[in-house]
Biopython code that builds the backbone (N, CA, C, O; Angstrom):
import numpy as np
from Bio.PDB.StructureBuilder import StructureBuilder

atoms = [
    (1, "MET", "N", (116.027, 81.005, 84.982)),
    (1, "MET", "CA", (115.966, 82.355, 84.431)),
    (1, "MET", "C", (117.344, 82.992, 84.558)),
    (1, "MET", "O", (117.901, 83.047, 85.654)),
    (2, "SER", "N", (117.887, 83.464, 83.468)),
    (2, "SER", "CA", (119.167, 84.140, 83.526)),
    (2, "SER", "C", (118.955, 85.611, 83.890)),
    (2, "SER", "O", (118.014, 86.253, 83.424)),
    (3, "MET", "N", (119.835, 86.117, 84.715)),
    (3, "MET", "CA", (119.725, 87.507, 85.136)),
    (3, "MET", "C", (120.330, 88.418, 84.070)),
    (3, "MET", "O", (121.476, 88.238, 83.658)),
    (4, "ARG", "N", (119.549, 89.387, 83.635)),
    (4, "ARG", "CA", (120.021, 90.387, 82.685)),
    (4, "ARG", "C", (119.722, 91.759, 83.276)),
    (4, "ARG", "O", (118.781, 91.911, 84.055)),
    (5, "HIS", "N", (120.512, 92.749, 82.911)),
    (5, "HIS", "CA", (120.243, 94.102, 83.390)),
    (5, "HIS", "C", (118.789, 94.491, 83.122)),
    (5, "HIS", "O", (118.150, 95.143, 83.947)),
    (6, "TYR", "N", (118.280, 94.089, 81.968)),
    (6, "TYR", "CA", (116.915, 94.433, 81.554)),
    (6, "TYR", "C", (115.854, 93.914, 82.522)),
    (6, "TYR", "O", (114.758, 94.470, 82.595)),
    (7, "ASP", "N", (116.167, 92.865, 83.258)),
    (7, "ASP", "CA", (115.222, 92.258, 84.193)),
    (7, "ASP", "C", (115.390, 92.771, 85.621)),
    (7, "ASP", "O", (114.794, 92.228, 86.552)),
    (8, "CYS", "N", (116.193, 93.806, 85.793)),
    (8, "CYS", "CA", (116.497, 94.344, 87.121)),
    (8, "CYS", "C", (115.647, 95.576, 87.427)),
    (8, "CYS", "O", (115.333, 96.373, 86.543)),
    (9, "LYS", "N", (115.290, 95.707, 88.677)),
    (9, "LYS", "CA", (114.513, 96.862, 89.143)),
    (9, "LYS", "C", (115.291, 98.168, 88.932)),
    (9, "LYS", "O", (114.691, 99.235, 88.805)),
    (10, "ASN", "N", (116.607, 98.079, 88.895)),
    (10, "ASN", "CA", (117.455, 99.270, 88.760)),
    (10, "ASN", "C", (117.737, 99.654, 87.306)),
    (10, "ASN", "O", (118.509, 100.578, 87.053)),
    (11, "TYR", "N", (117.125, 98.961, 86.357)),
    (11, "TYR", "CA", (117.348, 99.226, 84.929)),
    (11, "TYR", "C", (116.447, 100.364, 84.467)),
    (11, "TYR", "O", (115.245, 100.362, 84.730)),
    (12, "ILE", "N", (117.033, 101.324, 83.782)),
    (12, "ILE", "CA", (116.277, 102.442, 83.193)),
    (12, "ILE", "C", (116.390, 102.311, 81.681)),
    (12, "ILE", "O", (117.486, 102.423, 81.131)),
    (13, "ASN", "N", (115.277, 102.077, 81.008)),
    (13, "ASN", "CA", (115.287, 101.901, 79.561)),
    (13, "ASN", "C", (115.557, 103.242, 78.874)),
    (13, "ASN", "O", (114.936, 104.251, 79.209)),
    (14, "LEU", "N", (116.483, 103.250, 77.914)),
    (14, "LEU", "CA", (116.794, 104.469, 77.165)),
    (14, "LEU", "C", (116.264, 104.416, 75.741)),
    (14, "LEU", "O", (115.729, 105.406, 75.242)),
    (15, "ASP", "N", (116.407, 103.267, 75.079)),
    (15, "ASP", "CA", (115.873, 103.075, 73.734)),
    (15, "ASP", "C", (115.757, 101.580, 73.476)),
    (15, "ASP", "O", (115.824, 100.783, 74.412)),
    (16, "CYS", "N", (115.585, 101.192, 72.215)),
    (16, "CYS", "CA", (115.356, 99.778, 71.905)),
    (16, "CYS", "C", (116.619, 98.925, 71.985)),
    (16, "CYS", "O", (116.532, 97.705, 71.840)),
    (17, "GLU", "N", (117.775, 99.515, 72.209)),
    (17, "GLU", "CA", (119.020, 98.757, 72.260)),
    (17, "GLU", "C", (119.728, 98.788, 73.607)),
    (17, "GLU", "O", (120.507, 97.888, 73.919)),
    (18, "LYS", "N", (119.459, 99.825, 74.412)),
    (18, "LYS", "CA", (120.242, 99.974, 75.630)),
    (18, "LYS", "C", (119.456, 100.659, 76.740)),
    (18, "LYS", "O", (118.372, 101.209, 76.545)),
    (19, "GLY", "N", (120.070, 100.590, 77.911)),
    (19, "GLY", "CA", (119.512, 101.247, 79.075)),
    (19, "GLY", "C", (120.629, 101.694, 79.987)),
    (19, "GLY", "O", (121.801, 101.661, 79.613)),
    (20, "MET", "N", (120.261, 102.117, 81.199)),
    (20, "MET", "CA", (121.243, 102.574, 82.160)),
    (20, "MET", "C", (120.972, 101.911, 83.501)),
    (20, "MET", "O", (119.821, 101.721, 83.894)),
    (21, "CYS", "N", (122.040, 101.564, 84.192)),
    (21, "CYS", "CA", (121.919, 101.045, 85.545)),
    (21, "CYS", "C", (121.774, 102.244, 86.480)),
    (21, "CYS", "O", (122.635, 103.124, 86.496)),
    (22, "ALA", "N", (120.695, 102.285, 87.255)),
    (22, "ALA", "CA", (120.458, 103.397, 88.168)),
    (22, "ALA", "C", (121.467, 103.420, 89.313)),
    (22, "ALA", "O", (121.639, 104.452, 89.960)),
    (23, "ILE", "N", (122.127, 102.311, 89.567)),
    (23, "ILE", "CA", (123.117, 102.241, 90.640)),
    (23, "ILE", "C", (124.487, 102.717, 90.154)),
    (23, "ILE", "O", (125.085, 103.619, 90.740)),
    (24, "SER", "N", (124.978, 102.095, 89.068)),
    (24, "SER", "CA", (126.328, 102.412, 88.581)),
    (24, "SER", "C", (126.373, 103.551, 87.575)),
    (24, "SER", "O", (127.435, 104.116, 87.313)),
    (25, "LYS", "N", (125.213, 103.888, 87.009)),
    (25, "LYS", "CA", (125.090, 104.916, 85.957)),
    (25, "LYS", "C", (125.761, 104.501, 84.653)),
    (25, "LYS", "O", (125.999, 105.343, 83.787)),
    (26, "LEU", "N", (126.069, 103.214, 84.501)),
    (26, "LEU", "CA", (126.670, 102.704, 83.272)),
    (26, "LEU", "C", (125.594, 102.421, 82.231)),
    (26, "LEU", "O", (124.481, 102.027, 82.579)),
    (27, "ILE", "N", (125.918, 102.619, 80.969)),
    (27, "ILE", "CA", (125.043, 102.265, 79.864)),
    (27, "ILE", "C", (125.212, 100.768, 79.619)),
    (27, "ILE", "O", (126.338, 100.284, 79.503)),
    (28, "VAL", "N", (124.107, 100.036, 79.541)),
    (28, "VAL", "CA", (124.149, 98.585, 79.369)),
    (28, "VAL", "C", (123.236, 98.170, 78.220)),
    (28, "VAL", "O", (122.182, 98.775, 78.020)),
    (29, "PRO", "N", (123.631, 97.141, 77.460)),
    (29, "PRO", "CA", (122.794, 96.663, 76.357)),
    (29, "PRO", "C", (121.609, 95.847, 76.876)),
    (29, "PRO", "O", (121.680, 95.256, 77.954)),
    (30, "ILE", "N", (120.524, 95.819, 76.107)),
    (30, "ILE", "CA", (119.359, 95.016, 76.480)),
    (30, "ILE", "C", (119.688, 93.532, 76.398)),
    (30, "ILE", "O", (119.284, 92.763, 77.270)),
    (31, "ASP", "N", (120.420, 93.115, 75.358)),
    (31, "ASP", "CA", (120.791, 91.708, 75.238)),
    (31, "ASP", "C", (122.174, 91.588, 74.644)),
    (31, "ASP", "O", (122.789, 92.589, 74.274)),
    (32, "GLY", "N", (122.662, 90.374, 74.553)),
    (32, "GLY", "CA", (123.991, 90.139, 74.008)),
    (32, "GLY", "C", (125.092, 90.361, 75.033)),
    (32, "GLY", "O", (124.846, 90.355, 76.240)),
    (33, "LYS", "N", (126.302, 90.557, 74.539)),
    (33, "LYS", "CA", (127.468, 90.743, 75.397)),
    (33, "LYS", "C", (127.293, 91.960, 76.304)),
    (33, "LYS", "O", (126.945, 93.045, 75.838)),
    (34, "GLY", "N", (127.534, 91.775, 77.580)),
    (34, "GLY", "CA", (127.421, 92.873, 78.539)),
    (34, "GLY", "C", (126.043, 93.045, 79.132)),
    (34, "GLY", "O", (125.829, 93.962, 79.925)),
    (35, "SER", "N", (125.086, 92.178, 78.768)),
    (35, "SER", "CA", (123.723, 92.333, 79.270)),
    (35, "SER", "C", (123.469, 91.548, 80.558)),
    (35, "SER", "O", (122.376, 91.612, 81.119)),
    (36, "GLU", "N", (124.466, 90.818, 81.021)),
    (36, "GLU", "CA", (124.310, 90.010, 82.224)),
    (36, "GLU", "C", (124.117, 90.913, 83.448)),
    (36, "GLU", "O", (124.698, 91.995, 83.533)),
    (37, "GLY", "N", (123.301, 90.453, 84.380)),
    (37, "GLY", "CA", (123.053, 91.208, 85.599)),
    (37, "GLY", "C", (124.316, 91.345, 86.438)),
    (37, "GLY", "O", (125.234, 90.532, 86.329)),
    (38, "CYS", "N", (124.357, 92.367, 87.267)),
    (38, "CYS", "CA", (125.520, 92.632, 88.108)),
    (38, "CYS", "C", (125.218, 92.258, 89.568)),
    (38, "CYS", "O", (124.100, 91.831, 89.858)),
    (39, "PRO", "N", (126.166, 92.403, 90.485)),
    (39, "PRO", "CA", (125.929, 92.064, 91.891)),
    (39, "PRO", "C", (124.808, 92.877, 92.549)),
    (39, "PRO", "O", (124.279, 92.462, 93.580)),
    (40, "ALA", "N", (124.441, 94.012, 91.982)),
    (40, "ALA", "CA", (123.363, 94.838, 92.539)),
    (40, "ALA", "C", (121.992, 94.439, 91.984)),
    (40, "ALA", "O", (121.008, 95.149, 92.193)),
    (41, "PHE", "N", (121.926, 93.303, 91.278)),
    (41, "PHE", "CA", (120.683, 92.860, 90.636)),
    (41, "PHE", "C", (119.563, 92.658, 91.652)),
    (41, "PHE", "O", (119.739, 91.985, 92.668)),
    (42, "VAL", "N", (118.405, 93.255, 91.357)),
    (42, "VAL", "CA", (117.178, 93.075, 92.135)),
    (42, "VAL", "C", (116.084, 92.765, 91.113)),
    (42, "VAL", "O", (115.856, 93.576, 90.215)),
    (43, "PRO", "N", (115.396, 91.620, 91.217)),
    (43, "PRO", "CA", (114.381, 91.286, 90.218)),
    (43, "PRO", "C", (113.307, 92.381, 90.093)),
    (43, "PRO", "O", (112.759, 92.851, 91.090)),
    (44, "ALA", "N", (113.030, 92.763, 88.865)),
    (44, "ALA", "CA", (112.004, 93.772, 88.597)),
    (44, "ALA", "C", (110.615, 93.198, 88.845)),
    (44, "ALA", "O", (110.419, 91.984, 88.787)),
    (45, "GLU", "N", (109.665, 94.064, 89.119)),
    (45, "GLU", "CA", (108.277, 93.645, 89.281)),
    (45, "GLU", "C", (107.702, 93.337, 87.903)),
    (45, "GLU", "O", (107.198, 94.224, 87.213)),
    (46, "LYS", "N", (107.785, 92.074, 87.516)),
    (46, "LYS", "CA", (107.235, 91.587, 86.255)),
    (46, "LYS", "C", (106.368, 90.385, 86.580)),
    (46, "LYS", "O", (106.582, 89.721, 87.594)),
    (47, "CYS", "N", (105.404, 90.104, 85.738)),
    (47, "CYS", "CA", (104.519, 88.965, 85.986)),
    (47, "CYS", "C", (105.297, 87.684, 86.244)),
    (47, "CYS", "O", (104.921, 86.906, 87.120)),
    (48, "GLU", "N", (106.375, 87.447, 85.499)),
    (48, "GLU", "CA", (107.146, 86.214, 85.669)),
    (48, "GLU", "C", (107.741, 86.075, 87.062)),
    (48, "GLU", "O", (108.092, 84.966, 87.464)),
    (49, "ASN", "N", (107.864, 87.162, 87.806)),
    (49, "ASN", "CA", (108.424, 87.130, 89.155)),
    (49, "ASN", "C", (107.341, 87.144, 90.229)),
    (49, "ASN", "O", (107.643, 87.282, 91.415)),
    (50, "CYS", "N", (106.089, 87.004, 89.819)),
    (50, "CYS", "CA", (104.955, 87.075, 90.748)),
    (50, "CYS", "C", (104.482, 85.676, 91.136)),
    (50, "CYS", "O", (104.432, 84.769, 90.305)),
    (51, "ALA", "N", (104.139, 85.521, 92.405)),
    (51, "ALA", "CA", (103.625, 84.236, 92.900)),
    (51, "ALA", "C", (102.280, 83.876, 92.273)),
    (51, "ALA", "O", (101.893, 82.708, 92.291)),
    (52, "ASN", "N", (101.562, 84.849, 91.722)),
    (52, "ASN", "CA", (100.259, 84.602, 91.105)),
    (52, "ASN", "C", (100.356, 84.225, 89.628)),
    (52, "ASN", "O", (99.330, 84.010, 88.982)),
    (53, "PHE", "N", (101.562, 84.143, 89.085)),
    (53, "PHE", "CA", (101.762, 83.818, 87.669)),
    (53, "PHE", "C", (102.201, 82.363, 87.549)),
    (53, "PHE", "O", (103.104, 81.924, 88.260)),
    (54, "SER", "N", (101.561, 81.613, 86.646)),
    (54, "SER", "CA", (101.913, 80.204, 86.489)),
    (54, "SER", "C", (101.731, 79.724, 85.060)),
    (54, "SER", "O", (101.096, 80.384, 84.238)),
    (55, "ASN", "N", (102.301, 78.567, 84.787)),
    (55, "ASN", "CA", (102.148, 77.838, 83.524)),
    (55, "ASN", "C", (102.466, 78.636, 82.257)),
    (55, "ASN", "O", (101.662, 78.631, 81.324)),
    (56, "PRO", "N", (103.613, 79.323, 82.193)),
    (56, "PRO", "CA", (103.929, 80.030, 80.947)),
    (56, "PRO", "C", (104.215, 79.049, 79.808)),
    (56, "PRO", "O", (104.821, 77.999, 80.020)),
    (57, "ASP", "N", (103.776, 79.400, 78.609)),
    (57, "ASP", "CA", (104.075, 78.568, 77.443)),
    (57, "ASP", "C", (105.395, 79.011, 76.829)),
    (57, "ASP", "O", (106.111, 79.818, 77.422)),
    (58, "SER", "N", (105.722, 78.504, 75.670)),
    (58, "SER", "CA", (107.000, 78.821, 75.026)),
    (58, "SER", "C", (107.099, 80.289, 74.597)),
    (58, "SER", "O", (108.191, 80.772, 74.299)),
    (59, "TYR", "N", (105.975, 80.996, 74.565)),
    (59, "TYR", "CA", (105.965, 82.415, 74.207)),
    (59, "TYR", "C", (105.932, 83.316, 75.445)),
    (59, "TYR", "O", (105.929, 84.541, 75.321)),
    (60, "GLY", "N", (105.908, 82.716, 76.631)),
    (60, "GLY", "CA", (105.871, 83.499, 77.860)),
    (60, "GLY", "C", (104.473, 83.913, 78.275)),
    (60, "GLY", "O", (104.314, 84.794, 79.120)),
    (61, "ILE", "N", (103.457, 83.291, 77.693)),
    (61, "ILE", "CA", (102.079, 83.609, 78.067)),
    (61, "ILE", "C", (101.630, 82.582, 79.097)),
    (61, "ILE", "O", (101.642, 81.379, 78.837)),
    (62, "GLY", "N", (101.236, 83.069, 80.266)),
    (62, "GLY", "CA", (100.830, 82.184, 81.342)),
    (62, "GLY", "C", (99.514, 82.627, 81.948)),
    (62, "GLY", "O", (98.775, 83.411, 81.352)),
    (63, "THR", "N", (99.230, 82.123, 83.129)),
    (63, "THR", "CA", (97.975, 82.405, 83.812)),
    (63, "THR", "C", (98.218, 83.251, 85.048)),
    (63, "THR", "O", (99.108, 82.961, 85.847)),
    (64, "CYS", "N", (97.417, 84.304, 85.200)),
    (64, "CYS", "CA", (97.435, 85.139, 86.400)),
    (64, "CYS", "C", (96.261, 84.717, 87.272)),
    (64, "CYS", "O", (95.110, 84.744, 86.836)),
    (65, "THR", "N", (96.560, 84.327, 88.506)),
    (65, "THR", "CA", (95.516, 83.910, 89.441)),
    (65, "THR", "C", (95.357, 84.924, 90.580)),
    (65, "THR", "O", (94.773, 84.610, 91.618)),
    (66, "GLY", "N", (95.872, 86.121, 90.383)),
    (66, "GLY", "CA", (95.864, 87.131, 91.434)),
    (66, "GLY", "C", (94.580, 87.931, 91.559)),
    (66, "GLY", "O", (94.475, 88.795, 92.430)),
    (67, "PHE", "N", (93.610, 87.662, 90.713)),
    (67, "PHE", "CA", (92.350, 88.413, 90.739)),
    (67, "PHE", "C", (91.181, 87.449, 90.833)),
    (67, "PHE", "O", (91.370, 86.237, 90.742)),
    (68, "ASP", "N", (89.982, 87.968, 91.013)),
    (68, "ASP", "CA", (88.790, 87.128, 91.143)),
    (68, "ASP", "C", (88.604, 86.211, 89.931)),
    (68, "ASP", "O", (88.171, 85.068, 90.076)),
    (69, "VAL", "N", (88.926, 86.708, 88.753)),
    (69, "VAL", "CA", (88.811, 85.932, 87.521)),
    (69, "VAL", "C", (90.218, 85.692, 86.970)),
    (69, "VAL", "O", (90.965, 86.641, 86.730)),
    (70, "GLU", "N", (90.578, 84.414, 86.770)),
    (70, "GLU", "CA", (91.871, 84.091, 86.173)),
    (70, "GLU", "C", (91.908, 84.609, 84.743)),
    (70, "GLU", "O", (90.889, 84.620, 84.053)),
    (71, "ASN", "N", (93.089, 85.039, 84.299)),
    (71, "ASN", "CA", (93.246, 85.529, 82.949)),
    (71, "ASN", "C", (94.665, 85.233, 82.495)),
    (71, "ASN", "O", (95.509, 84.861, 83.310)),
    (72, "TRP", "N", (94.939, 85.392, 81.215)),
    (72, "TRP", "CA", (96.283, 85.196, 80.696)),
    (72, "TRP", "C", (97.100, 86.449, 80.974)),
    (72, "TRP", "O", (96.551, 87.532, 81.177)),
    (73, "ALA", "N", (98.422, 86.288, 80.980)),
    (73, "ALA", "CA", (99.344, 87.401, 81.193)),
    (73, "ALA", "C", (100.670, 87.072, 80.515)),
    (73, "ALA", "O", (101.048, 85.907, 80.398)),
    (74, "PHE", "N", (101.365, 88.109, 80.072)),
    (74, "PHE", "CA", (102.705, 87.935, 79.510)),
    (74, "PHE", "C", (103.714, 87.916, 80.650)),
    (74, "PHE", "O", (103.636, 88.740, 81.561)),
    (75, "ALA", "N", (104.653, 86.989, 80.608)),
    (75, "ALA", "CA", (105.680, 86.884, 81.647)),
    (75, "ALA", "C", (106.475, 88.176, 81.782)),
    (75, "ALA", "O", (106.837, 88.567, 82.892)),
    (76, "SER", "N", (106.750, 88.842, 80.664)),
    (76, "SER", "CA", (107.581, 90.039, 80.668)),
    (76, "SER", "C", (106.820, 91.323, 80.985)),
    (76, "SER", "O", (107.407, 92.405, 81.012)),
    (77, "CYS", "N", (105.530, 91.207, 81.223)),
    (77, "CYS", "CA", (104.714, 92.397, 81.492)),
    (77, "CYS", "C", (105.131, 93.042, 82.820)),
    (77, "CYS", "O", (105.286, 92.359, 83.832)),
    (78, "GLY", "N", (105.306, 94.346, 82.798)),
    (78, "GLY", "CA", (105.645, 95.080, 84.011)),
    (78, "GLY", "C", (104.492, 95.057, 84.999)),
    (78, "GLY", "O", (103.344, 95.289, 84.620)),
    (79, "ALA", "N", (104.784, 94.780, 86.253)),
    (79, "ALA", "CA", (103.748, 94.669, 87.276)),
    (79, "ALA", "C", (103.964, 95.656, 88.416)),
    (79, "ALA", "O", (103.475, 95.447, 89.525)),
    (80, "LEU", "N", (104.696, 96.728, 88.141)),
    (80, "LEU", "CA", (105.021, 97.711, 89.177)),
    (80, "LEU", "C", (103.778, 98.287, 89.847)),
    (80, "LEU", "O", (103.789, 98.544, 91.051)),
    (81, "THR", "N", (102.715, 98.491, 89.086)),
    (81, "THR", "CA", (101.500, 99.088, 89.650)),
    (81, "THR", "C", (100.381, 98.074, 89.901)),
    (81, "THR", "O", (99.253, 98.468, 90.199)),
    (82, "CYS", "N", (100.673, 96.790, 89.786)),
    (82, "CYS", "CA", (99.654, 95.769, 90.015)),
    (82, "CYS", "C", (99.388, 95.634, 91.508)),
    (82, "CYS", "O", (100.301, 95.359, 92.286)),
    (83, "GLU", "N", (98.148, 95.825, 91.898)),
    (83, "GLU", "CA", (97.793, 95.779, 93.328)),
    (83, "GLU", "C", (97.883, 94.379, 93.930)),
    (83, "GLU", "O", (97.889, 94.238, 95.153)),
    (84, "ASN", "N", (97.954, 93.341, 93.091)),
    (84, "ASN", "CA", (98.016, 91.974, 93.596)),
    (84, "ASN", "C", (99.350, 91.295, 93.346)),
    (84, "ASN", "O", (99.463, 90.078, 93.490)),
    (85, "TYR", "N", (100.379, 92.081, 92.967)),
    (85, "TYR", "CA", (101.714, 91.525, 92.748)),
    (85, "TYR", "C", (102.295, 91.016, 94.064)),
    (85, "TYR", "O", (102.285, 91.714, 95.078)),
    (86, "LYS", "N", (102.804, 89.778, 94.024)),
    (86, "LYS", "CA", (103.452, 89.180, 95.199)),
    (86, "LYS", "C", (104.775, 88.575, 94.726)),
    (86, "LYS", "O", (104.776, 87.599, 93.975)),
    (87, "ALA", "N", (105.880, 89.138, 95.152)),
    (87, "ALA", "CA", (107.190, 88.626, 94.740)),
    (87, "ALA", "C", (107.357, 87.180, 95.171)),
    (87, "ALA", "O", (106.948, 86.797, 96.268)),
    (88, "ARG", "N", (107.962, 86.377, 94.298)),
    (88, "ARG", "CA", (108.231, 84.956, 94.630)),
    (88, "ARG", "C", (109.299, 84.870, 95.682)),
    (88, "ARG", "O", (109.669, 83.772, 96.097)),
]
sb = StructureBuilder()
sb.init_structure("model")
sb.init_model(0)
sb.init_chain("A")
sb.init_seg("    ")
for serial, (resi, resn, name, xyz) in enumerate(atoms, 1):
    if name == "N":
        sb.init_residue(resn, " ", resi, " ")
    sb.init_atom(name, np.array(xyz, "f"), 0.0, 1.0, " ", f" {name:<3s}", serial, name[0])
structure = sb.get_structure()
């Protein structure tokens, strides 16, 4: 997994093209040149970073085993409020 500002806990989304780093206050692009994570990178709470997420396909759809009933989940789905999120 490549580190991008967009995948960092400190990323604040501004619109569909850019965001802001909560640490440096710099405007950063979602992708492309300049989107690489910085030394202050902290993985965001997303399904792909959860120990209960497994077997993602080519579209990023995998299995969540964090609840009584297994279900599908998107790797990029925000898990900040998930009661069963466990960082890898």
